[in-house]
Residue, then its C-alpha position, 0 to 999 in steps of 0.5 A: m274282569q272284576a265281574n267275573s270273579i263275583i258271578p258263578l260259571k253254571l253248567a248243565v250237563v244234558g243230552h240223551t239216556n245213558t250217554g255217560k253224563t253222570s260219567l262226565l261229572r264223576t271225572l271232572t270232579r274227581d269223585p267215583n262216588f258221584g251220583q249213580v252210573d248204570n247201564r239201565p236208561g234212565t239212571t238219573r231221575h233228578v237234578e243234582t248239583v255239585s261244585l267243581q272248587i277250582t280255587p278258594d275263590i273259584a268254583i264251577q256249579l255243574l247240573d247233573t240232569p235226567g236223559l231226555e228220552e221223549a224228544m219227538e213228542l215232546g217237540a210236537l207239544i211245544d210246537q202245539i203250545s206255541p205254533p212257529a207262525t206266532r214268532i215267538d222267540g225260543p226260551e218263551r216257548i220253553q217258559r210256556f211249556l213248563q208251564s202247561t200241565e204236561g210240563v208238569q205231569r207226562f214231561e216232567q223229566e223233561a221239564r227238569v232238563l229244560q228248567g235246569l239249564l234256563t238256569c246256566q250260562a251253557g249246557l254240556y250236551v253229552i253225546d255217546a260216540r257208539d250211537p247212530v245219529l238218529s231223528k231224536h238226537k237232533e230234535e233234542l239239540a232243536i229243543l235244547a237251543q231253544c233255551g237260548r243258551p250255548l251249547l257245547p256237544v261233548l262226544n264220549f267213549i271215542h275210543a269204544p269199539g264201532q264209535r262213530t265220531h266222524e259221522w257225529r262231527q257231520a252232523l253237529s256241523r249240519l246243525n250249525l254247532h261246530a265247537i265240539v270236544e271229544f271227552d272219553t269219560v273212561a280214558p279221557a285225554l291228559n289235555g281233555e280238560d284243556q280242550l273243554y275249557d278253550k271251547l267253553a271260552l270260545l262260546l261264553d266269551s264274558f267269561s273266557s278270562l275266569l275259564k283261563k284261570i280255571k285251566a290254568s287251575v286244572a293244570e297246576q293241580k295235575k302237575k303237582r299231583h304228578e310230582d307228589a306221585l313221583m315222591l311216593i314212587a322215589d321214597l318207595l325205591i329209597d326204602a326198597a334198595a336200602f333194605r336188607l335182612t342179615a342171616s346166618p350162613d344156615k341154608k334154612e335160615i337164609d330161605v326163611t330169610t329170603q321170604q321175609l325179605r319179599d313179603t316186606i319188599r310186597q308190603r312195602e309196595q302195595q302200602c305205595v300203591a295204596l298212597l298213588l291211588q289215595r292221591f289221585n282219589f281212586r278206590s283200592e277196588d280200582y286197581l288189580d293186584q299183581a305180585l311183584p316178581l321177587e327172585g333176584e335177591k342178591w347175598g352180599m354187601d353193598l358196605f364198601s362201595p366208593q360212595a360208602l367208604k366216602d361216607a365213612g371218611v376213607e377217600v377212594g381213587l385211582g384203584a386205591a384208598t388213603g386215610a387211616a384206615a386204608g389198608f385195612t379197607v383196601d383188603l377188605v375190598t379185595g375181599g381178604l378179610s384177613l384182619g379180623a374182629g380184633t383188629l376191627a375193634g381195635a381200630a374203633a377203640g383207637g378212633l383210627w377208623q371214623g366209619a367204625e363205630r357206625y359200620g362195626r357190627r355189619l362188619l363184625e357179623r361179615l367176618r362171623g359168616y352171615r349175610e345180608i340179603s337185599l334186593n338185586d338191581q334188576v328188581l329194583r328196576v322192575l319194582a320202579a317201572r311198575q310203579l311209574t307205568l301204574l302212575g301213567a295209568l292213573e293220569r289216563r283213567g276216568h274217574a267214571a271207569t268200572q274196569p280195574i287197572e290192569i297194568k302193561m309193563n312199559e319199557h322205562a329208561i331205569v330199566q333198561n339202565k345198566q347203572l342205577p341211579d346214583p341215589l340208589q346206589e347211595a341207599r344201598a350203603n345206607p340201610d338206617w334209610s329205609s323206613m322197613s328197617a329197625t334202625h330207620e333214620s329220616s335223615p336230611r341227606r335221605r329227603r335230599r335223594v328222594t327228591e333228587l330220585a323224583q326229579q330224575l323219574a321225572q325225565e323219564d316221562 
């Protein structure tokens, strides 16, 4: 077990030209900029090495090798240099080829592949599942097998139209390759990496302990990314729920203020999108921006929600309010607004209502006819659903994907619920919780509510 922590695990990614070898490495390393990906054959011409750092003391070295192009001719040459009748083993036959003139000149690219595999503990043989099974593929596998290293076939592009996954599985079984993994580099399954490391552990018994640690670390990193993303989304929703702007009764000013609110919310959503892309190591061009449909602003106040009254020191129960400012509060709750600014100022000066200092300005503006404009509940639900849908798309996207993400709205529970989660209802009554507000406060209670909301969002996954 101690040896596993010392001996590095080194894997060669091999296969026919243009099957997605570099794409596999991009997805495993979560690096969309590794190597060069192109639809033209022979894009990778040299062996490139990348280190996949799992933990500070565990890493995998991955070799990106050129594509095999002339397997039939190469197989004939190897048989010519070392006839089967000589009964020498496979690795020796490969070594004789590598030392030959043809191995240095005509088959230089294939020689790089074989030399790279010989330096590794195993090889990942990447297959484009859309390709028909041809003799050249079988010859490639026969040549690679002579290196004496375990080979794990990786079926790529399994979700593409016209894929031949079943045909390939049958052909590989006839070649005595029964450990096979399906790993679509464009849209990998959520447990795709788990399957890859499980199959490798079957082939590399001496590294099984290390591969279990790698699998556990990958799962922990995935969980951490998911939790971080939910915190980013929860923070956005608290910001949006708490945000409000004040406008005078003038219709023109209301229109201008409403547009300002829309622009501010859209900018804040884009900020969240950028942070999500960054957390999953995607680029801004990987997301096809779609404007948030903002047509549901609401005019009014959430100042008198039960939670706001409780925060203000007024107990609300059984339809009645008690406390020093009970009569005043009930009057406002019922829409009477009969007492006016003088009474409010007197209450504040006399300390009769402990929430006057906090809410006084908003009440005075309300009494003068000003309106507070904020997002209505349904827009908040749509905003939440968009971000949760994007999160799901990011978790199912491989770093070899070239088409931008275009999300299709899913039916999340938060959209269907009649009542907003408690943290968002409380945010409604606390405009200073919004980072977009000039009076923003990052209070401990706000941070707790963001965490609570993130946990509630996790239950909808």
